[in-house]
C-alpha positions in Angstrom: 206.6 -55.5 110.8 203.6 -53.1 111.0 206.0 -50.1 110.5 207.3 -51.7 107.7 204.0 -52.4 106.0 202.8 -49.0 106.7 205.8 -47.5 104.8 205.7 -49.6 101.8 201.8 -48.5 101.7 202.3 -45.3 101.8 205.3 -45.2 99.1 202.6 -46.2 96.5 199.6 -44.5 97.7 201.1 -41.0 96.9 202.2 -41.7 93.4 198.7 -43.5 92.8 197.0 -40.5 94.0 199.1 -38.1 91.9 198.7 -40.3 88.7 194.7 -40.5 89.2 194.3 -36.8 89.5 196.5 -36.2 86.5 194.5 -38.5 84.6 191.3 -36.7 85.4 192.9 -33.5 84.9 193.9 -34.4 81.4 190.7 -36.0 80.4 188.8 -32.9 81.4 191.3 -30.6 79.7 190.8 -32.8 76.4 187.0 -31.8 76.1 186.1 -28.9 73.8 184.7 -25.6 75.8 181.1 -25.1 75.0 179.7 -21.4 75.1 176.4 -20.6 76.4 176.2 -17.6 73.9 178.1 -17.5 70.6 178.2 -14.7 68.2 176.1 -16.5 65.7 173.0 -16.6 67.7 172.7 -12.8 67.4 173.0 -12.8 63.8 175.2 -9.9 63.5 178.3 -11.9 62.5 176.3 -13.7 59.8 175.7 -10.8 57.8 172.2 -9.7 58.9 171.3 -6.2 58.1 168.1 -5.6 60.5 168.2 -4.8 64.1 165.4 -4.2 66.8 165.4 -3.1 70.3 162.7 -3.9 72.9 162.3 -2.5 76.3 160.2 -3.0 79.2 158.8 -0.5 81.6 161.0 -2.0 84.3 163.9 -4.5 83.9 166.4 -5.4 81.0 165.3 -5.0 77.4 166.7 -7.2 74.4 168.6 -6.4 71.1 168.5 -8.9 68.3 169.5 -9.0 64.5 167.7 -10.5 61.8 167.5 -11.1 58.0 164.2 -9.1 57.8 162.7 -6.2 60.1 159.8 -8.6 61.4 162.4 -11.3 62.3 164.7 -8.7 64.1 161.5 -7.1 66.0 160.4 -10.8 67.0 163.5 -11.8 68.3 164.2 -8.5 70.3 160.5 -8.9 71.8 161.3 -12.6 72.8 164.7 -11.4 74.3 163.1 -8.5 76.0 160.4 -10.8 77.5 162.9 -13.0 78.7 165.5 -10.6 80.0 162.7 -8.8 82.0 161.6 -11.6 83.4 165.1 -12.6 84.9 166.0 -9.1 86.2 162.7 -8.7 88.0 161.2 -6.4 85.6 157.9 -6.6 83.8 158.1 -8.6 80.9 154.5 -8.0 79.7 155.4 -4.4 79.0 158.0 -5.1 76.5 157.6 -3.0 73.2 160.2 -2.7 70.2 161.2 0.9 70.5 163.7 0.9 67.6 163.9 -1.2 64.3 166.0 -0.5 61.4 167.7 -2.2 58.5 171.2 -1.0 57.4 172.0 -0.3 53.7 
């Protein structure tokens, strides 16, 4: 009698586990993907005509687009400080080395 109960139990456990895993997979697949960085955050896709690049003495710098030259300079300096800090560089030495507006 014990053997028969074990077989009956195993006959519904496997399909149940399969159904649960499929339902969880389907639920996760239905969620929209969230990107950490999108093209709209850089401003280049929105038609911004000015850009600036800031570099530290060590570490990674930052490039940014903006509607005005001052906005692009500020964004690139902020990016430089953030990226230099993350890359083990020197964020306090960030300087804007290039700033232009396209025609």
